[in-house]
Each structure stands twice: as C-alpha cells, then as structure tokens.
DOZA-340290 format. One record per residue: z, y, x of N, C-alpha, C, O in turn. Coordinates in steps of 0.1 Angstrom, whole numbers, plus 5000, padded with zeros to 4 digits. Layout:
! residues N
+------+------+------+------+------+------+------+------+------+------+------+------+
:  nzz :  nyy :  nxx : cazz : cayy : caxx :  czz :  cyy :  cxx :  ozz :  oyy :  oxx :
+------+------+------+------+------+------+------+------+------+------+------+------+
:    Z :    Y :    X :    Z :    Y :    X :    Z :    Y :    X :    Z :    Y :    X :
...
+------+------+------+------+------+------+------+------+------+------+------+------+
This chain:
! residues 210
+------+------+------+------+------+------+------+------+------+------+------+------+
:  nzz :  nyy :  nxx : cazz : cayy : caxx :  czz :  cyy :  cxx :  ozz :  oyy :  oxx :
+------+------+------+------+------+------+------+------+------+------+------+------+
: 4989 : 5059 : 4869 : 4992 : 5069 : 4881 : 5002 : 5066 : 4889 : 5013 : 5064 : 4884 :
: 4999 : 5067 : 4901 : 5010 : 5062 : 4911 : 5021 : 5071 : 4912 : 5018 : 5083 : 4909 :
: 5034 : 5069 : 4916 : 5045 : 5077 : 4916 : 5052 : 5076 : 4927 : 5049 : 5066 : 4934 :
: 5063 : 5084 : 4931 : 5072 : 5084 : 4941 : 5084 : 5089 : 4934 : 5084 : 5099 : 4927 :
: 5096 : 5080 : 4936 : 5110 : 5083 : 4932 : 5118 : 5085 : 4942 : 5121 : 5076 : 4950 :
: 5123 : 5100 : 4944 : 5129 : 5104 : 4954 : 5144 : 5101 : 4954 : 5149 : 5103 : 4943 :
: 5152 : 5098 : 4963 : 5165 : 5093 : 4964 : 5171 : 5096 : 4976 : 5165 : 5097 : 4987 :
: 5187 : 5099 : 4973 : 5194 : 5102 : 4985 : 5206 : 5093 : 4984 : 5213 : 5092 : 4974 :
: 5209 : 5086 : 4995 : 5223 : 5077 : 4995 : 5220 : 5068 : 4981 : 5230 : 5066 : 4974 :
: 5211 : 5063 : 4978 : 5207 : 5055 : 4967 : 5208 : 5061 : 4953 : 5208 : 5054 : 4943 :
: 5211 : 5075 : 4952 : 5209 : 5083 : 4942 : 5196 : 5088 : 4936 : 5191 : 5097 : 4942 :
: 5189 : 5082 : 4925 : 5178 : 5089 : 4922 : 5178 : 5105 : 4918 : 5186 : 5110 : 4911 :
: 5168 : 5110 : 4925 : 5169 : 5126 : 4923 : 5159 : 5131 : 4915 : 5161 : 5138 : 4906 :
: 5144 : 5126 : 4918 : 5135 : 5131 : 4909 : 5122 : 5122 : 4910 : 5119 : 5115 : 4920 :
: 5115 : 5122 : 4900 : 5102 : 5112 : 4900 : 5090 : 5121 : 4901 : 5089 : 5131 : 4894 :
: 5081 : 5119 : 4910 : 5068 : 5126 : 4913 : 5055 : 5118 : 4909 : 5054 : 5108 : 4916 :
: 5047 : 5121 : 4899 : 5035 : 5114 : 4897 : 5023 : 5121 : 4905 : 5020 : 5133 : 4904 :
: 5017 : 5112 : 4912 : 5007 : 5116 : 4924 : 4992 : 5119 : 4916 : 4987 : 5110 : 4909 :
: 4987 : 5131 : 4917 : 4974 : 5132 : 4911 : 4964 : 5131 : 4924 : 4967 : 5131 : 4936 :
: 4951 : 5130 : 4920 : 4941 : 5127 : 4929 : 4941 : 5139 : 4939 : 4942 : 5150 : 4934 :
: 4938 : 5137 : 4952 : 4937 : 5147 : 4962 : 4949 : 5149 : 4972 : 4956 : 5139 : 4974 :
: 4953 : 5158 : 4978 : 4963 : 5158 : 4989 : 4975 : 5165 : 4982 : 4974 : 5173 : 4973 :
: 4987 : 5159 : 4989 : 5000 : 5163 : 4987 : 5007 : 5163 : 4998 : 5005 : 5155 : 5007 :
: 5019 : 5172 : 4997 : 5028 : 5172 : 5010 : 5042 : 5171 : 5005 : 5047 : 5174 : 4994 :
: 5048 : 5164 : 5016 : 5064 : 5162 : 5014 : 5069 : 5169 : 5024 : 5067 : 5166 : 5036 :
: 5076 : 5181 : 5021 : 5086 : 5187 : 5033 : 5095 : 5196 : 5030 : 5098 : 5197 : 5018 :
: 5100 : 5203 : 5037 : 5110 : 5212 : 5036 : 5106 : 5225 : 5029 : 5115 : 5230 : 5021 :
: 5094 : 5232 : 5031 : 5089 : 5244 : 5026 : 5088 : 5242 : 5012 : 5085 : 5231 : 5007 :
: 5089 : 5252 : 5005 : 5090 : 5254 : 4990 : 5076 : 5252 : 4985 : 5075 : 5248 : 4973 :
: 5066 : 5253 : 4992 : 5052 : 5253 : 4989 : 5047 : 5238 : 4988 : 5037 : 5235 : 4982 :
: 5056 : 5228 : 4994 : 5052 : 5214 : 4993 : 5053 : 5208 : 4979 : 5063 : 5211 : 4972 :
: 5044 : 5200 : 4976 : 5044 : 5193 : 4962 : 5056 : 5186 : 4960 : 5061 : 5186 : 4949 :
: 5063 : 5178 : 4970 : 5075 : 5173 : 4969 : 5084 : 5180 : 4981 : 5083 : 5177 : 4993 :
: 5094 : 5190 : 4975 : 5100 : 5197 : 4984 : 5115 : 5192 : 4983 : 5121 : 5190 : 4972 :
: 5118 : 5189 : 4999 : 5132 : 5183 : 5001 : 5139 : 5194 : 5010 : 5134 : 5198 : 5021 :
: 5152 : 5199 : 5005 : 5156 : 5210 : 5010 : 5169 : 5203 : 5021 : 5181 : 5204 : 5017 :
: 5165 : 5197 : 5033 : 5171 : 5192 : 5042 : 5165 : 5196 : 5056 : 5152 : 5196 : 5056 :
: 5173 : 5201 : 5068 : 5171 : 5204 : 5079 : 5163 : 5191 : 5087 : 5155 : 5194 : 5096 :
: 5168 : 5178 : 5084 : 5161 : 5167 : 5090 : 5148 : 5165 : 5085 : 5142 : 5156 : 5090 :
: 5142 : 5174 : 5075 : 5129 : 5171 : 5074 : 5120 : 5183 : 5079 : 5125 : 5194 : 5081 :
: 5107 : 5181 : 5081 : 5099 : 5192 : 5087 : 5095 : 5199 : 5076 : 5095 : 5195 : 5065 :
: 5090 : 5213 : 5079 : 5085 : 5221 : 5070 : 5072 : 5213 : 5062 : 5071 : 5215 : 5050 :
: 5065 : 5207 : 5068 : 5056 : 5199 : 5064 : 5053 : 5185 : 5070 : 5044 : 5182 : 5077 :
: 5063 : 5176 : 5065 : 5068 : 5164 : 5071 : 5056 : 5153 : 5070 : 5052 : 5147 : 5081 :
: 5050 : 5150 : 5058 : 5043 : 5138 : 5055 : 5029 : 5145 : 5044 : 5031 : 5152 : 5034 :
: 5017 : 5140 : 5049 : 5006 : 5142 : 5040 : 5003 : 5131 : 5033 : 5002 : 5119 : 5037 :
: 5001 : 5135 : 5020 : 4997 : 5121 : 5011 : 4983 : 5124 : 5005 : 4981 : 5135 : 4999 :
: 4974 : 5113 : 5006 : 4960 : 5115 : 5001 : 4961 : 5105 : 4991 : 4965 : 5094 : 4995 :
: 4958 : 5105 : 4977 : 4957 : 5099 : 4966 : 4942 : 5099 : 4960 : 4935 : 5108 : 4957 :
: 4939 : 5087 : 4958 : 4927 : 5085 : 4949 : 4928 : 5074 : 4940 : 4928 : 5063 : 4944 :
: 4928 : 5078 : 4928 : 4930 : 5067 : 4919 : 4946 : 5060 : 4920 : 4956 : 5067 : 4918 :
: 4947 : 5047 : 4921 : 4958 : 5041 : 4926 : 4962 : 5038 : 4941 : 4973 : 5034 : 4945 :
: 4950 : 5042 : 4948 : 4953 : 5043 : 4964 : 4958 : 5056 : 4967 : 4956 : 5067 : 4961 :
: 4968 : 5053 : 4977 : 4974 : 5062 : 4983 : 4978 : 5061 : 4999 : 4982 : 5050 : 5003 :
: 4976 : 5070 : 5008 : 4975 : 5070 : 5022 : 4987 : 5080 : 5025 : 4987 : 5091 : 5019 :
: 4995 : 5077 : 5035 : 5005 : 5087 : 5041 : 5001 : 5089 : 5056 : 4996 : 5081 : 5064 :
: 5004 : 5100 : 5059 : 5002 : 5104 : 5074 : 5015 : 5113 : 5077 : 5020 : 5122 : 5070 :
: 5019 : 5109 : 5088 : 5031 : 5117 : 5096 : 5024 : 5129 : 5103 : 5014 : 5128 : 5110 :
: 5030 : 5142 : 5099 : 5026 : 5151 : 5106 : 5031 : 5159 : 5118 : 5027 : 5170 : 5122 :
: 5040 : 5150 : 5124 : 5046 : 5156 : 5136 : 5054 : 5143 : 5143 : 5060 : 5136 : 5136 :
: 5054 : 5141 : 5155 : 5061 : 5131 : 5160 : 5077 : 5134 : 5163 : 5085 : 5125 : 5167 :
: 5081 : 5147 : 5161 : 5092 : 5153 : 5161 : 5102 : 5149 : 5148 : 5114 : 5148 : 5149 :
: 5094 : 5146 : 5137 : 5100 : 5142 : 5125 : 5093 : 5130 : 5121 : 5083 : 5131 : 5115 :
: 5098 : 5120 : 5123 : 5090 : 5106 : 5121 : 5092 : 5102 : 5107 : 5101 : 5105 : 5099 :
: 5081 : 5093 : 5103 : 5080 : 5089 : 5090 : 5081 : 5072 : 5089 : 5073 : 5066 : 5096 :
: 5090 : 5067 : 5082 : 5090 : 5051 : 5082 : 5086 : 5047 : 5067 : 5088 : 5054 : 5058 :
: 5081 : 5035 : 5067 : 5075 : 5029 : 5055 : 5082 : 5014 : 5057 : 5079 : 5007 : 5067 :
: 5091 : 5010 : 5049 : 5099 : 4999 : 5047 : 5106 : 4997 : 5062 : 5107 : 4986 : 5067 :
: 5110 : 5009 : 5067 : 5120 : 5010 : 5077 : 5112 : 5008 : 5092 : 5119 : 5005 : 5102 :
: 5098 : 5009 : 5092 : 5089 : 5007 : 5103 : 5082 : 5022 : 5105 : 5076 : 5028 : 5096 :
: 5085 : 5025 : 5115 : 5080 : 5039 : 5120 : 5064 : 5039 : 5120 : 5058 : 5034 : 5129 :
: 5056 : 5045 : 5111 : 5043 : 5047 : 5112 : 5036 : 5061 : 5112 : 5043 : 5071 : 5107 :
: 5025 : 5063 : 5117 : 5017 : 5076 : 5118 : 5008 : 5075 : 5106 : 5008 : 5086 : 5100 :
: 5002 : 5068 : 5100 : 4993 : 5067 : 5092 : 4989 : 5054 : 5086 : 4982 : 5046 : 5092 :
: 4993 : 5051 : 5072 : 4992 : 5041 : 5067 : 4990 : 5041 : 5051 : 4993 : 5051 : 5044 :
: 4984 : 5028 : 5045 : 4982 : 5029 : 5032 : 4995 : 5023 : 5024 : 5002 : 5014 : 5028 :
: 4997 : 5029 : 5013 : 5010 : 5023 : 5005 : 5004 : 5012 : 4996 : 4993 : 5011 : 4991 :
: 5015 : 5002 : 4993 : 5013 : 4991 : 4981 : 5026 : 4995 : 4973 : 5036 : 5001 : 4978 :
: 5025 : 4990 : 4961 : 5038 : 4992 : 4951 : 5049 : 4986 : 4955 : 5048 : 4974 : 4958 :
: 5059 : 4990 : 4956 : 5071 : 4985 : 4963 : 5075 : 4989 : 4976 : 5086 : 4986 : 4981 :
: 5065 : 4995 : 4983 : 5069 : 5003 : 4994 : 5078 : 5016 : 4994 : 5076 : 5025 : 4987 :
: 5089 : 5015 : 5005 : 5097 : 5027 : 5004 : 5096 : 5035 : 5016 : 5098 : 5030 : 5027 :
: 5093 : 5048 : 5015 : 5092 : 5059 : 5026 : 5105 : 5063 : 5028 : 5113 : 5064 : 5019 :
: 5109 : 5066 : 5041 : 5119 : 5074 : 5046 : 5118 : 5086 : 5054 : 5114 : 5085 : 5065 :
: 5122 : 5096 : 5049 : 5120 : 5111 : 5056 : 5134 : 5114 : 5057 : 5141 : 5113 : 5047 :
: 5138 : 5118 : 5070 : 5152 : 5121 : 5072 : 5162 : 5111 : 5066 : 5162 : 5099 : 5069 :
: 5169 : 5117 : 5058 : 5179 : 5108 : 5050 : 5176 : 5103 : 5036 : 5184 : 5096 : 5030 :
: 5163 : 5108 : 5031 : 5160 : 5107 : 5020 : 5152 : 5096 : 5018 : 5149 : 5091 : 5029 :
: 5148 : 5090 : 5006 : 5139 : 5077 : 5006 : 5131 : 5082 : 4994 : 5135 : 5090 : 4986 :
: 5116 : 5073 : 4994 : 5107 : 5077 : 4982 : 5102 : 5065 : 4981 : 5097 : 5061 : 4991 :
: 5103 : 5058 : 4969 : 5099 : 5044 : 4965 : 5086 : 5048 : 4956 : 5085 : 5055 : 4946 :
: 5075 : 5040 : 4963 : 5063 : 5041 : 4957 : 5060 : 5030 : 4948 : 5062 : 5019 : 4951 :
: 5054 : 5034 : 4935 : 5049 : 5025 : 4924 : 5035 : 5030 : 4919 : 5031 : 5041 : 4918 :
: 5029 : 5018 : 4915 : 5015 : 5019 : 4906 : 5020 : 5016 : 4892 : 5029 : 5009 : 4889 :
: 5012 : 5023 : 4884 : 5013 : 5018 : 4870 : 5004 : 5006 : 4865 : 5007 : 4999 : 4855 :
: 4994 : 5006 : 4873 : 4986 : 4995 : 4868 : 4975 : 4995 : 4878 : 4974 : 5005 : 4886 :
: 4966 : 4985 : 4879 : 4954 : 4985 : 4890 : 4944 : 4976 : 4882 : 4946 : 4969 : 4873 :
: 4931 : 4980 : 4889 : 4921 : 4972 : 4884 : 4921 : 4960 : 4893 : 4923 : 4962 : 4905 :
: 4918 : 4948 : 4889 : 4918 : 4936 : 4897 : 4906 : 4932 : 4904 : 4895 : 4937 : 4900 :
: 4907 : 4922 : 4914 : 4896 : 4916 : 4919 : 4887 : 4926 : 4928 : 4875 : 4922 : 4929 :
: 4891 : 4936 : 4933 : 4885 : 4947 : 4939 : 4890 : 4949 : 4954 : 4902 : 4945 : 4956 :
: 4884 : 4955 : 4962 : 4887 : 4958 : 4975 : 4893 : 4974 : 4974 : 4888 : 4981 : 4964 :
: 4900 : 4980 : 4981 : 4903 : 4994 : 4979 : 4897 : 4999 : 4992 : 4904 : 4998 : 5003 :
: 4885 : 5005 : 4992 : 4880 : 5008 : 5005 : 4873 : 5022 : 5003 : 4873 : 5027 : 4992 :
: 4869 : 5029 : 5015 : 4865 : 5042 : 5013 : 4850 : 5039 : 5007 : 4846 : 5049 : 5000 :
: 4842 : 5029 : 5006 : 4830 : 5028 : 5002 : 4831 : 5030 : 4987 : 4822 : 5033 : 4980 :
: 4843 : 5027 : 4981 : 4843 : 5029 : 4965 : 4844 : 5044 : 4961 : 4844 : 5047 : 4949 :
: 4845 : 5052 : 4972 : 4846 : 5067 : 4969 : 4833 : 5074 : 4967 : 4824 : 5069 : 4974 :
: 4830 : 5084 : 4961 : 4818 : 5090 : 4962 : 4815 : 5101 : 4973 : 4819 : 5112 : 4970 :
: 4809 : 5099 : 4985 : 4811 : 5105 : 4998 : 4815 : 5121 : 4995 : 4824 : 5126 : 5001 :
: 4810 : 5127 : 4988 : 4813 : 5143 : 4987 : 4826 : 5145 : 4982 : 4830 : 5157 : 4982 :
: 4835 : 5134 : 4976 : 4846 : 5134 : 4971 : 4856 : 5129 : 4979 : 4868 : 5132 : 4976 :
: 4853 : 5122 : 4989 : 4863 : 5113 : 4998 : 4868 : 5126 : 5006 : 4862 : 5135 : 5012 :
: 4884 : 5122 : 5005 : 4890 : 5131 : 5015 : 4889 : 5130 : 5028 : 4888 : 5118 : 5032 :
: 4888 : 5142 : 5036 : 4884 : 5142 : 5053 : 4894 : 5131 : 5059 : 4889 : 5124 : 5067 :
: 4906 : 5129 : 5055 : 4914 : 5121 : 5063 : 4913 : 5106 : 5061 : 4918 : 5098 : 5067 :
: 4904 : 5104 : 5049 : 4898 : 5091 : 5048 : 4883 : 5086 : 5053 : 4879 : 5076 : 5058 :
: 4877 : 5100 : 5052 : 4863 : 5097 : 5056 : 4859 : 5093 : 5069 : 4848 : 5089 : 5070 :
: 4868 : 5094 : 5079 : 4865 : 5091 : 5092 : 4865 : 5076 : 5095 : 4860 : 5071 : 5105 :
: 4872 : 5069 : 5083 : 4873 : 5055 : 5085 : 4861 : 5048 : 5080 : 4860 : 5035 : 5081 :
: 4852 : 5055 : 5074 : 4838 : 5050 : 5069 : 4831 : 5045 : 5081 : 4823 : 5035 : 5080 :
: 4833 : 5050 : 5088 : 4823 : 5047 : 5102 : 4829 : 5034 : 5110 : 4823 : 5029 : 5119 :
: 4840 : 5030 : 5105 : 4847 : 5020 : 5112 : 4837 : 5007 : 5113 : 4832 : 5003 : 5103 :
: 4836 : 5001 : 5124 : 4829 : 4987 : 5124 : 4837 : 4977 : 5132 : 4834 : 4972 : 5143 :
: 4848 : 4975 : 5126 : 4859 : 4967 : 5131 : 4854 : 4951 : 5128 : 4851 : 4948 : 5117 :
: 4854 : 4943 : 5137 : 4851 : 4928 : 5133 : 4864 : 4923 : 5124 : 4876 : 4925 : 5127 :
: 4861 : 4916 : 5112 : 4870 : 4911 : 5104 : 4875 : 4898 : 5110 : 4868 : 4889 : 5115 :
: 4890 : 4898 : 5109 : 4898 : 4889 : 5118 : 4905 : 4880 : 5107 : 4911 : 4871 : 5111 :
: 4905 : 4883 : 5095 : 4915 : 4876 : 5084 : 4908 : 4875 : 5073 : 4901 : 4885 : 5069 :
: 4909 : 4863 : 5066 : 4903 : 4856 : 5054 : 4912 : 4852 : 5046 : 4923 : 4848 : 5050 :
: 4906 : 4852 : 5032 : 4916 : 4842 : 5022 : 4906 : 4834 : 5016 : 4895 : 4838 : 5012 :
: 4910 : 4818 : 5016 : 4903 : 4810 : 5010 : 4906 : 4804 : 4998 : 4917 : 4799 : 4998 :
: 4900 : 4803 : 4987 : 4905 : 4800 : 4975 : 4905 : 4784 : 4974 : 4895 : 4778 : 4978 :
: 4915 : 4779 : 4969 : 4918 : 4763 : 4972 : 4919 : 4757 : 4957 : 4923 : 4746 : 4955 :
: 4917 : 4765 : 4948 : 4918 : 4759 : 4934 : 4910 : 4768 : 4924 : 4906 : 4779 : 4927 :
: 4908 : 4761 : 4912 : 4900 : 4770 : 4901 : 4886 : 4769 : 4903 : 4881 : 4761 : 4911 :
: 4880 : 4779 : 4896 : 4864 : 4779 : 4893 : 4859 : 4783 : 4906 : 4847 : 4779 : 4910 :
: 4866 : 4790 : 4914 : 4859 : 4795 : 4926 : 4864 : 4788 : 4941 : 4864 : 4794 : 4952 :
: 4867 : 4775 : 4938 : 4876 : 4767 : 4950 : 4864 : 4770 : 4960 : 4852 : 4770 : 4958 :
: 4870 : 4772 : 4972 : 4861 : 4768 : 4984 : 4854 : 4782 : 4989 : 4847 : 4782 : 4999 :
: 4856 : 4793 : 4981 : 4852 : 4807 : 4984 : 4861 : 4812 : 4995 : 4873 : 4812 : 4995 :
: 4853 : 4817 : 5004 : 4861 : 4827 : 5015 : 4859 : 4840 : 5012 : 4847 : 4845 : 5010 :
: 4870 : 4848 : 5012 : 4869 : 4863 : 5010 : 4873 : 4869 : 5025 : 4884 : 4867 : 5030 :
: 4865 : 4877 : 5030 : 4869 : 4884 : 5042 : 4878 : 4894 : 5039 : 4875 : 4901 : 5029 :
: 4888 : 4897 : 5044 : 4896 : 4910 : 5044 : 4892 : 4921 : 5052 : 4896 : 4923 : 5063 :
: 4884 : 4928 : 5046 : 4875 : 4937 : 5055 : 4881 : 4953 : 5050 : 4876 : 4963 : 5055 :
: 4889 : 4954 : 5043 : 4893 : 4966 : 5039 : 4911 : 4967 : 5040 : 4917 : 4957 : 5042 :
: 4917 : 4980 : 5040 : 4929 : 4980 : 5040 : 4936 : 4973 : 5032 : 4946 : 4967 : 5036 :
: 4932 : 4973 : 5018 : 4937 : 4968 : 5007 : 4929 : 4958 : 4997 : 4918 : 4962 : 4992 :
: 4933 : 4949 : 4996 : 4925 : 4937 : 4985 : 4936 : 4934 : 4974 : 4948 : 4930 : 4976 :
: 4931 : 4935 : 4961 : 4938 : 4929 : 4950 : 4935 : 4916 : 4947 : 4924 : 4912 : 4948 :
: 4945 : 4907 : 4944 : 4940 : 4891 : 4940 : 4948 : 4890 : 4927 : 4960 : 4895 : 4927 :
: 4942 : 4883 : 4917 : 4949 : 4880 : 4904 : 4939 : 4881 : 4894 : 4927 : 4882 : 4896 :
: 4946 : 4881 : 4882 : 4938 : 4880 : 4868 : 4943 : 4891 : 4860 : 4955 : 4893 : 4861 :
: 4936 : 4900 : 4852 : 4939 : 4911 : 4843 : 4948 : 4905 : 4833 : 4946 : 4894 : 4827 :
: 4958 : 4912 : 4833 : 4969 : 4908 : 4824 : 4979 : 4896 : 4827 : 4987 : 4892 : 4819 :
: 4977 : 4891 : 4838 : 4987 : 4880 : 4842 : 4992 : 4883 : 4855 : 4996 : 4895 : 4858 :
: 4993 : 4873 : 4863 : 4999 : 4874 : 4876 : 4989 : 4880 : 4887 : 4978 : 4874 : 4889 :
: 4994 : 4891 : 4894 : 4984 : 4895 : 4906 : 4991 : 4902 : 4917 : 5003 : 4906 : 4915 :
: 4985 : 4902 : 4928 : 4991 : 4907 : 4941 : 4983 : 4914 : 4947 : 4972 : 4916 : 4943 :
: 4988 : 4921 : 4958 : 4979 : 4929 : 4968 : 4980 : 4925 : 4982 : 4992 : 4923 : 4986 :
: 4971 : 4924 : 4989 : 4972 : 4921 : 5004 : 4970 : 4935 : 5010 : 4960 : 4941 : 5006 :
: 4977 : 4941 : 5020 : 4976 : 4955 : 5028 : 4976 : 4950 : 5042 : 4984 : 4942 : 5047 :
: 4965 : 4956 : 5047 : 4965 : 4955 : 5063 : 4973 : 4966 : 5069 : 4971 : 4978 : 5066 :
: 4983 : 4962 : 5077 : 4990 : 4973 : 5084 : 4989 : 4969 : 5103 : 4984 : 4958 : 5108 :
: 4993 : 4978 : 5108 : 4990 : 4980 : 5123 : 4995 : 4963 : 5128 : 4989 : 4957 : 5137 :
: 5004 : 4958 : 5121 : 5009 : 4944 : 5128 : 5007 : 4934 : 5120 : 5013 : 4923 : 5123 :
: 4998 : 4934 : 5110 : 4994 : 4923 : 5104 : 4989 : 4924 : 5089 : 4986 : 4935 : 5085 :
: 4989 : 4914 : 5081 : 4986 : 4915 : 5067 : 4999 : 4911 : 5058 : 5005 : 4901 : 5061 :
: 5001 : 4921 : 5047 : 5012 : 4919 : 5040 : 5008 : 4916 : 5026 : 5000 : 4923 : 5021 :
: 5014 : 4907 : 5019 : 5014 : 4903 : 5002 : 5025 : 4910 : 4996 : 5037 : 4911 : 5000 :
: 5021 : 4915 : 4985 : 5031 : 4920 : 4976 : 5027 : 4918 : 4963 : 5016 : 4919 : 4959 :
: 5040 : 4913 : 4954 : 5034 : 4911 : 4939 : 5035 : 4924 : 4933 : 5044 : 4932 : 4935 :
: 5023 : 4926 : 4925 : 5023 : 4936 : 4916 : 5028 : 4936 : 4901 : 5034 : 4946 : 4896 :
: 5024 : 4921 : 4895 : 5028 : 4920 : 4883 : 5029 : 4906 : 4880 : 5021 : 4897 : 4884 :
: 5040 : 4904 : 4872 : 5042 : 4888 : 4868 : 5054 : 4882 : 4880 : 5059 : 4888 : 4889 :
: 5056 : 4871 : 4877 : 5067 : 4864 : 4886 : 5063 : 4851 : 4893 : 5071 : 4844 : 4899 :
: 5049 : 4847 : 4892 : 5045 : 4837 : 4899 : 5037 : 4839 : 4910 : 5026 : 4835 : 4910 :
: 5043 : 4848 : 4919 : 5035 : 4847 : 4933 : 5043 : 4841 : 4943 : 5055 : 4845 : 4944 :
: 5038 : 4832 : 4952 : 5045 : 4825 : 4962 : 5040 : 4825 : 4975 : 5028 : 4827 : 4976 :
: 5047 : 4823 : 4985 : 5040 : 4824 : 4998 : 5047 : 4810 : 5004 : 5059 : 4810 : 5006 :
: 5040 : 4799 : 5006 : 5045 : 4786 : 5011 : 5056 : 4778 : 5002 : 5064 : 4770 : 5006 :
: 5054 : 4782 : 4988 : 5064 : 4779 : 4978 : 5075 : 4786 : 4978 : 5084 : 4781 : 4971 :
: 5076 : 4795 : 4982 : 5088 : 4805 : 4979 : 5085 : 4819 : 4973 : 5078 : 4827 : 4979 :
: 5091 : 4821 : 4963 : 5086 : 4833 : 4955 : 5090 : 4847 : 4963 : 5100 : 4848 : 4970 :
: 5082 : 4855 : 4962 : 5083 : 4866 : 4973 : 5091 : 4877 : 4964 : 5096 : 4885 : 4972 :
: 5093 : 4880 : 4952 : 5099 : 4887 : 4944 : 5094 : 4903 : 4945 : 5082 : 4905 : 4943 :
: 5102 : 4912 : 4949 : 5099 : 4924 : 4952 : 5094 : 4928 : 4965 : 5090 : 4940 : 4968 :
: 5093 : 4918 : 4974 : 5093 : 4920 : 4988 : 5079 : 4923 : 4993 : 5070 : 4920 : 4985 :
: 5075 : 4928 : 5004 : 5062 : 4930 : 5010 : 5064 : 4918 : 5022 : 5073 : 4920 : 5031 :
: 5058 : 4908 : 5023 : 5059 : 4897 : 5030 : 5046 : 4896 : 5039 : 5035 : 4896 : 5034 :
: 5048 : 4895 : 5053 : 5039 : 4893 : 5062 : 5034 : 4878 : 5064 : 5041 : 4869 : 5068 :
: 5019 : 4880 : 5061 : 5012 : 4865 : 5063 : 5012 : 4859 : 5075 : 5010 : 4866 : 5085 :
: 5014 : 4847 : 5076 : 5011 : 4841 : 5087 : 4998 : 4831 : 5087 : 4995 : 4828 : 5076 :
: 4991 : 4827 : 5098 : 4978 : 4821 : 5098 : 4983 : 4806 : 5090 : 4992 : 4799 : 5094 :
: 4976 : 4804 : 5081 : 4976 : 4791 : 5074 : 4986 : 4793 : 5062 : 4988 : 4783 : 5055 :
: 4992 : 4804 : 5059 : 5000 : 4805 : 5048 : 4993 : 4802 : 5035 : 4981 : 4805 : 5034 :
: 4999 : 4796 : 5026 : 4996 : 4791 : 5013 : 5002 : 4802 : 5001 : 5014 : 4804 : 4998 :
: 4991 : 4807 : 4996 : 4996 : 4817 : 4985 : 4994 : 4812 : 4971 : 4984 : 4804 : 4968 :
: 5002 : 4814 : 4964 : 5001 : 4809 : 4949 : 5003 : 4821 : 4940 : 5013 : 4827 : 4940 :
: 4994 : 4824 : 4932 : 4994 : 4836 : 4923 : 4990 : 4830 : 4909 : 4978 : 4826 : 4907 :
: 4999 : 4829 : 4901 : 4996 : 4821 : 4889 : 4994 : 4807 : 4890 : 5001 : 4800 : 4897 :
: 4983 : 4803 : 4883 : 4975 : 4787 : 4885 : 4968 : 4785 : 4898 : 4965 : 4774 : 4903 :
: 4966 : 4799 : 4905 : 4954 : 4800 : 4916 : 4960 : 4795 : 4930 : 4971 : 4801 : 4933 :
: 4956 : 4788 : 4939 : 4962 : 4786 : 4951 : 4950 : 4791 : 4962 : 4938 : 4788 : 4961 :
: 4957 : 4799 : 4973 : 4949 : 4804 : 4983 : 4953 : 4800 : 4997 : 4964 : 4793 : 4997 :
: 4947 : 4803 : 5007 : 4951 : 4801 : 5018 : 4947 : 4813 : 5027 : 4935 : 4817 : 5026 :
: 4957 : 4818 : 5036 : 4955 : 4829 : 5044 : 4953 : 4824 : 5058 : 4961 : 4816 : 5063 :
: 4942 : 4829 : 5065 : 4940 : 4827 : 5080 : 4935 : 4836 : 5088 : 4927 : 4844 : 5083 :
: 4937 : 4838 : 5099 : 4931 : 4848 : 5111 : 4931 : 4842 : 5123 : 4927 : 4848 : 5133 :
+------+------+------+------+------+------+------+------+------+------+------+------+
C-alpha cells in the first residue's frame, strides 16, 4: 500500500497509508490529510490511488503544488517523490509493486476507473520514447513507453520505474542498489533520461531513446 509521510522543517509528523479511491490534502478538517496552516488551501491537492498507482492534482493556482520542487498541476507519483504544499512536505513511498507491467488506464476496469483518470483513456498521443533491451534473453526487444509509468526489473531483485512527466522521462530505483544510468548509480534520486542513456538494472542493460 502506498503511503505519504508528512513533515515540517525536516521533522516527520505523521504517516498516511493511501487506500484506493480519492483523498484530499488541505486545511479543512474533512480532508484525508489535514494540515492546519494558512499557507495551505482548504482543499489543496486531490489524490487518486489505484493499487500502487497514485496521481496528484493541484486544486487551485493560488495555492501551488510542487513535486520534487517542480510546480505541477496534474502528475503521477513514483517511489521517492516529495510533494510540497505550503511549508510542509509529503514523501511518497510504495511497499511493493508487480514488475514488468505498464501502469495505464487500460489496466483498470472501466466502471471503477476514477473520473480524473478516465479522460486519459481516450488519448491517442504518438509514442515518442522507447526502451531497447541490450542484454539477456530478450536482447534486441524494443519497448514503447506508451503509458505514464512503466516498471522494469525482476521480481525479488533489482527493479526501477520510468515515469513520464511534462518535461521528459525519469528513472527511479524501486528496490536493490544496482540501478545505474551511464554507469552512475542513481541511488534514491529521480533522474531525467537523455536520448541514448544506457540503463543498467541488475544484470540487464537497456538503452533509452526518443
């Protein structure tokens, strides 16, 4: 189950486990994550959670939402992302994921899909980024990055996630310590991928291009 850890000035205040469905972050006491601060809107952020997938949406321009210190209006979250609302931060983490799958609207039953995600089912955007497998049993295979998020790796071993944001594709390590980009370990960072970046996840080597 994904969770958010609320903190203020580096001091952890509470941990919130996110159940499937909608939740809200805000100043009103009816919010799922209630933060008593005038720097935060009554309903500041909407969260939509489906399994390990979570999307955040800012509810007003007057009260901005930041993910990893980048202002966003609507974005998926990956393990390690840090939200900032007012002077508070919320660190996003997942307990575990199923590997080798896209996280896309098509994975959800239509009748249960949250409305804020459902409109994206109709998108017909051209795929502009790909992963090519350079080693192992599937060498040469090309994987189109057609969804907001894709998990790469092996169950019980090293694995990572590629997330599509407004300014490109980011790689983050989900488990293990053998995830590198161009030979450099990424640790707990979310790293922007460049055309031709070589990704190493455990013993498997891949190339990103767009």
